[in-house]
C-alpha positions in Angstrom: -94.0 71.1 21.9 -93.6 73.1 18.9 -91.3 76.3 19.0 -92.6 79.4 16.3 -89.4 78.9 14.4 -90.3 75.4 13.7 -93.8 76.8 13.1 -92.3 79.2 10.3 -90.0 76.7 8.9 -93.3 74.6 8.2 -94.8 77.5 6.4 -91.7 78.0 4.4 -91.7 74.3 3.5 -95.7 74.8 2.5 -94.6 77.6 0.2 -91.7 76.8 -1.5 -93.2 74.6 -4.3 -95.3 76.8 -5.7 -94.2 78.2 -9.0 -94.5 82.1 -8.4 -93.7 85.1 -10.5 -94.3 88.9 -10.7 -97.9 87.8 -11.8 -100.1 84.7 -11.9 -101.9 82.0 -9.9 -98.7 81.2 -8.4 -98.9 84.6 -6.4 -102.7 84.1 -5.1 -101.7 80.4 -4.2 -99.1 82.0 -1.7 -101.5 84.3 -0.5 -104.1 82.2 0.0 -101.4 79.8 2.4 -100.5 83.3 4.4 -104.5 84.0 4.2 -104.7 81.0 6.6 -102.5 83.0 9.0 -103.6 86.1 8.6 -106.7 88.0 7.7 -105.3 89.5 3.8 -106.9 92.2 1.8 -105.7 91.3 -1.8 -105.4 93.6 -4.3 -106.0 92.8 -8.2 -104.2 95.6 -10.5 -104.8 95.3 -14.2 -102.5 94.7 -16.8 -102.1 97.9 -18.8 -102.2 100.1 -15.2 -99.9 103.1 -15.5 -98.0 102.9 -12.1 -95.4 105.6 -11.6 -92.8 105.2 -14.5 -93.8 101.6 -15.0 -96.8 99.6 -16.4 -98.4 96.6 -15.0 -97.4 93.5 -17.6 -99.4 90.7 -18.7 -100.0 87.8 -16.3 -98.2 85.0 -16.9 -99.1 81.1 -15.7 -97.5 78.1 -16.9 -99.1 74.5 -16.8 -96.2 72.3 -17.9 -92.8 72.5 -19.4 -90.2 69.6 -20.0 -87.0 68.8 -22.4 -87.8 65.0 -23.3 -85.2 63.1 -25.2 -85.8 60.5 -28.2 -87.2 58.0 -25.7 -89.4 60.4 -24.2 -87.9 60.8 -21.1 -88.1 64.2 -19.6 -84.1 65.5 -18.9 -85.4 68.8 -17.5 -89.1 68.8 -15.9 -90.9 71.7 -14.7 -92.8 69.3 -12.6 -89.5 68.6 -10.7 -89.1 72.5 -9.7 -90.5 75.4 -11.1 -86.8 76.6 -11.2 -86.2 74.5 -14.4 -88.3 77.0 -16.6 -87.0 80.7 -17.8 -89.4 82.8 -15.4 -92.0 84.3 -18.2 -91.3 81.9 -20.9 -93.5 82.3 -24.0 -95.2 79.0 -25.2 -93.2 76.8 -27.2 -93.7 73.6 -28.3 -91.1 72.3 -30.8 -88.4 69.5 -31.7 -84.9 70.5 -32.1 -81.0 69.1 -32.2 -79.2 69.9 -28.9 -76.9 72.4 -30.9 -80.2 74.5 -31.3 -81.4 73.9 -27.8 -78.3 75.3 -25.8 -78.9 78.9 -26.8 -82.1 78.7 -24.5 -80.4 76.4 -21.4 -79.0 78.1 -18.4 -76.8 76.7 -16.2 -74.5 77.4 -13.5 -70.9 75.9 -15.0 -69.0 77.3 -11.5 -71.8 75.7 -9.4 -72.7 72.4 -11.7 -75.1 70.5 -9.3 -77.2 73.5 -8.8 -79.6 74.8 -10.8 -80.0 78.7 -11.3 -83.1 81.2 -11.0 -83.5 83.3 -14.0 -86.1 85.0 -15.7 -87.0 87.6 -18.6 -90.0 89.7 -17.1 -90.2 92.5 -19.9 -88.3 90.4 -23.0 -90.1 87.8 -24.8 -88.1 84.8 -24.5 -87.9 81.2 -23.6 -85.8 78.8 -21.8 -84.8 76.2 -19.1 -82.3 76.1 -16.3 -80.8 72.9 -15.4 -77.6 71.8 -13.7 -74.4 72.0 -15.7 -73.9 68.4 -14.7 -77.1 67.3 -16.3 -76.4 69.6 -19.5 -72.8 67.6 -19.9 -74.5 64.6 -19.4 -77.0 65.2 -22.6 -75.9 63.4 -25.8 -76.3 65.0 -29.2 -79.5 64.4 -31.1 -83.2 65.9 -31.0 -85.1 66.8 -28.1 -88.9 67.7 -27.6 -89.1 70.8 -26.3 -92.8 72.1 -24.6 -93.6 75.1 -22.5 -97.4 74.9 -21.9 -97.6 78.5 -20.6 -99.7 82.0 -21.2 -99.0 85.6 -21.1 -102.5 87.5 -21.7 -103.9 90.4 -20.0 -104.8 89.6 -16.4 -103.8 91.1 -12.9 -100.9 92.1 -10.5 -101.8 90.5 -7.4 -100.5 91.8 -3.8 -101.5 91.9 -0.4 -101.6 93.9 2.9 -102.4 93.1 6.6 -102.9 95.6 8.8 -102.6 95.8 12.7 -104.6 98.9 14.2 -102.7 101.1 16.3 -103.2 103.8 18.9 -102.3 106.4 16.5 -102.9 106.3 12.6 -99.1 107.0 11.7 -98.0 103.9 10.1 -94.9 101.5 10.0 -94.6 99.4 6.8 -93.5 95.7 6.7 -92.7 94.5 3.0 -91.6 91.2 1.6 -91.6 90.3 -1.9 -93.8 87.0 -3.0 -92.3 86.7 -6.7 -89.7 84.1 -6.2 -90.3 80.2 -7.4 -88.1 77.6 -5.1 -86.0 79.7 -3.0 -86.6 79.3 0.7 -84.7 81.6 1.7 -85.2 84.3 -0.7 -87.7 84.7 0.2 -90.2 82.5 1.6 -88.6 83.3 5.0 -89.2 86.9 5.1 -92.8 86.1 4.3 -92.8 83.8 7.1 -91.6 86.0 9.6 -93.6 88.8 8.4 -96.5 86.8 8.9 -95.6 85.5 12.7 -94.6 89.3 13.5 -98.2 90.4 12.2 -99.9 87.6 14.4 -97.7 88.6 17.6 -98.2 92.3 17.6 -101.9 91.7 16.8 -102.2 90.2 20.3 -100.1 93.4 21.6 -101.8 97.1 22.1 -99.2 98.8 19.3 -98.9 102.8 19.4 -98.1 102.2 15.6 -100.5 101.3 12.9 -98.4 98.2 11.5 -99.4 97.6 7.3 -97.8 94.4 6.3 -97.2 94.1 2.3 -96.9 91.2 0.4 -96.0 92.3 -2.9 -94.0 90.9 -6.0 -90.5 92.4 -6.1 -90.0 96.2 -7.6 -93.5 96.4 -9.9 -95.1 95.4 -6.7 -93.6 97.8 -4.4 -93.8 100.4 -7.2 -97.9 99.4 -7.8 -98.2 99.8 -4.0 -96.8 103.3 -3.8 -98.5 104.5 -6.9 -101.5 103.7 -5.4 -100.9 104.7 -1.7 -99.8 108.1 -2.6 -102.5 110.0 -0.3 -101.1 107.5 2.8 -97.5 107.8 2.3 -97.5 111.0 4.7 -98.9 108.2 7.6 -95.4 106.1 7.0 -93.2 107.2 9.4 -90.8 103.9 9.7 -90.4 100.8 7.7 -88.8 97.5 7.2 -88.2 95.2 4.5 -87.6 91.7 5.3 -85.6 89.2 3.0 -82.9 86.2 3.3 -84.4 86.0 6.7 -84.0 82.5 7.8 -80.1 81.6 7.0 -77.3 80.7 9.2 -75.5 84.0 8.4 -75.0 86.7 10.9 -77.8 89.4 11.0 -77.4 92.6 8.5 -79.3 95.8 8.5 -79.0 98.0 5.6 -80.2 101.5 6.8 -82.7 103.7 4.8 -81.5 106.5 2.4 -81.1 108.8 5.0 -78.8 106.9 7.1 -80.1 108.7 10.2 -83.6 107.4 10.1 -85.6 106.6 13.3 -85.6 103.0 12.3 -81.9 103.1 11.6 -81.0 104.1 15.3 -83.5 101.6 16.7 -82.2 98.7 14.4 -78.4 99.8 15.4 -79.3 100.1 18.8 -81.1 96.8 19.3 -78.3 95.0 17.4 -75.7 96.5 19.4 -77.1 96.1 22.6 -78.0 92.5 21.9 -74.5 91.4 21.2 -75.5 89.7 18.5 -73.1 89.3 15.7 -74.5 91.8 13.1 -73.4 94.2 10.3 -74.9 97.5 9.4 -74.8 98.3 6.1 -74.8 101.8 4.2 -77.8 102.3 1.5 -77.0 101.7 -2.0 -79.9 101.9 -4.7 -79.6 98.4 -5.5 -81.1 95.5 -3.8 -84.7 94.9 -2.4 -87.8 97.3 -2.1 -86.0 99.2 0.2 -85.0 101.4 -2.6 -88.5 102.0 -4.0 -89.8 103.2 -0.9 -86.8 105.4 -0.5 -86.7 106.7 -3.6 -86.2 110.8 -3.5 -89.5 111.6 -4.5 -91.0 109.4 -1.2 -87.5 109.4 0.7 -89.4 106.7 3.1 -87.4 105.7 6.4 -87.6 102.3 5.4 -84.0 100.0 6.1 -83.8 96.2 5.1 -83.3 93.6 7.5 -81.7 90.2 6.5 -79.5 87.7 7.5 -76.3 87.1 4.8 -77.6 89.8 2.5 -78.6 88.9 -1.4 -75.8 87.3 -3.5 -74.1 87.1 -0.4 -74.1 83.1 0.0 -73.4 80.3 -3.0 -76.9 79.2 -2.9 -78.7 82.8 -3.8 -81.2 82.4 -7.0 -80.2 78.6 -7.2 -81.8 75.4 -6.8 -79.5 75.4 -2.8 -81.8 77.8 -1.7 -84.1 75.1 -0.3 -85.9 74.6 2.9 -82.8 72.7 4.3 -81.0 75.7 3.7 -83.1 77.7 6.6 -83.2 77.1 10.2 -85.8 77.2 12.6 -83.5 78.8 14.9 -82.4 81.6 12.1 -86.0 82.3 11.6 -86.8 82.5 15.6 -83.9 85.2 15.9 -84.9 87.4 13.2 -88.1 87.0 14.3 -87.1 88.2 17.9 -85.1 91.2 16.7 -88.1 92.7 14.7 -90.0 92.3 18.0 -87.4 94.1 19.9 -87.0 96.6 17.5 -90.4 97.9 17.0 -91.0 97.4 20.9 -88.4 100.2 21.2 -90.1 102.1 18.4 -93.3 101.5 19.6 -92.5 103.0 23.3 -89.6 105.7 21.7 -91.3 109.4 23.2 -89.9 112.5 23.7 -90.9 113.9 27.1 -90.9 117.1 28.6 -89.6 117.5 32.5 -92.6 119.5 34.6 -90.2 120.2 37.3 -87.4 121.5 35.8 -85.4 123.6 38.3 -83.1 121.9 40.0 -83.5 117.7 40.4 -87.2 117.0 41.7 -87.5 115.1 45.3 -87.9 111.2 44.1 -88.0 110.1 47.8 -91.1 111.7 48.8 -92.9 110.4 45.7 -92.0 107.0 46.4 -90.0 106.3 43.5 -86.4 105.3 45.4 -88.7 103.1 47.5 -90.3 101.5 44.3 -86.5 100.5 43.9 -85.7 98.7 47.1 -84.9 95.1 46.0 -84.2 95.0 42.7 -80.8 93.9 41.8 -80.4 96.6 39.4 -81.6 99.3 41.6 -78.7 101.7 41.2 -79.2 101.0 37.3 -82.9 101.7 37.2 -82.3 105.0 39.5 -79.5 106.3 36.8 -82.1 105.7 34.4 -84.6 108.2 35.9 -82.1 110.8 36.8 -81.2 110.9 32.6 -84.5 110.8 31.6 -85.0 113.7 34.0 -82.1 115.6 32.6 -82.9 114.9 28.7 -86.6 115.6 29.0 -86.5 118.8 27.1 -89.1 117.9 24.8 -86.2 117.5 22.0 -84.6 114.4 23.1 -85.9 110.9 23.3 -86.0 107.9 25.5 -83.7 106.4 22.4 -81.3 109.5 22.7 -81.5 109.0 26.5 -80.4 105.2 25.8 -77.7 105.8 23.6 -76.0 108.8 25.8 -76.4 107.0 29.2 -75.4 103.5 27.9 -78.4 102.1 29.5 -80.7 99.5 28.5 -84.1 101.2 26.3 -86.2 98.7 28.6 -84.6 100.1 31.6 -85.2 103.7 30.4 -88.2 103.3 29.2 -89.8 101.9 32.4 -87.9 104.8 34.3 -90.4 107.1 32.0 -93.3 105.3 32.9 -92.7 105.6 36.4 -91.9 109.2 36.0 -95.0 109.9 34.5 -97.1 108.3 36.7 -95.5 110.0 39.6 -96.5 113.4 37.6 -92.9 114.5 37.0 -92.6 114.1 32.9 -95.4 114.2 30.1 -94.8 113.1 26.3 
């Protein structure tokens, strides 16, 4: 039987070869595949559209690119990997000596076997990326250089999937879809987001969950520019990136640092005893910095395993499907599942019998604990919930102060609510 981790890994493998960028048919092809798993609302934003302080650029598409030696052998070939071309390269067709070509070649001298990922989105250039050991083996002489690409007015493409909740308040889950041939960064994030959305659709979530699949930076900025009227409904958010490597989980807090999503992730990661790291917010990284910008100041954190630039394979050909594991993908999904379960159930309650301790026995609440292996813990959870149900403290406050598992506290609150002793 195929595990959910294996299913996510299979999706990563399907998405990995596509040549993506911040615009173009590669993004559309990526969303077409995700659309086989989820119904998506796809948005096309025309070139030249003003989005906050940015402008939607021209659309870039590429059909072929190569560097060929005197015998016509392709020594650098886009068909072998989309990393071989500098992203957003303008078209070129020329023959030139290696001495001239070198200025357009990008390598990693310290990692000579790997091909780097490089782009030039907003400055017209062309170039190729290759392994340093490949470059070192090239003899002097003339080379045919061809990049069959187009830069023309078109669209920026992004997509959304909405899981309706019981309230219109939203949790946004954002992942970027612009990186070519990089499995962990960020097809792993896309896969986790997609399977998380499917799981949430099978529940009856309290919040409405909005999944955003957009190119990095310009995509999130475009979404924010086009959804200003919805911002007041966004109560929590999470950016998913680098979600499938073997490293420990890392949570980067929102700009606020004390947003509810920050507290939830800290609690879930600590309570689970998983190896993890909590990092403070910095205005560099992925799209959390757009959602957390001062004008919006949304409570959006970022969940990853090894963070960006924290592993040698980052932005290189080493970030391939073998670098991503089904187990790591499944673990990241599990943390999201646990975190959103807490978020969905975290309420503040009011004790309806606040003068002295209400008699639990006559309401059958003690009897309901009989035979439970955790009866003492469950009883303490009831007492803690009653004590802190003043309309100001949430169940997460109770769990943190009491040291009890959140699920135990939430179950106690359900029992007390059913007995008419508290109300949300």
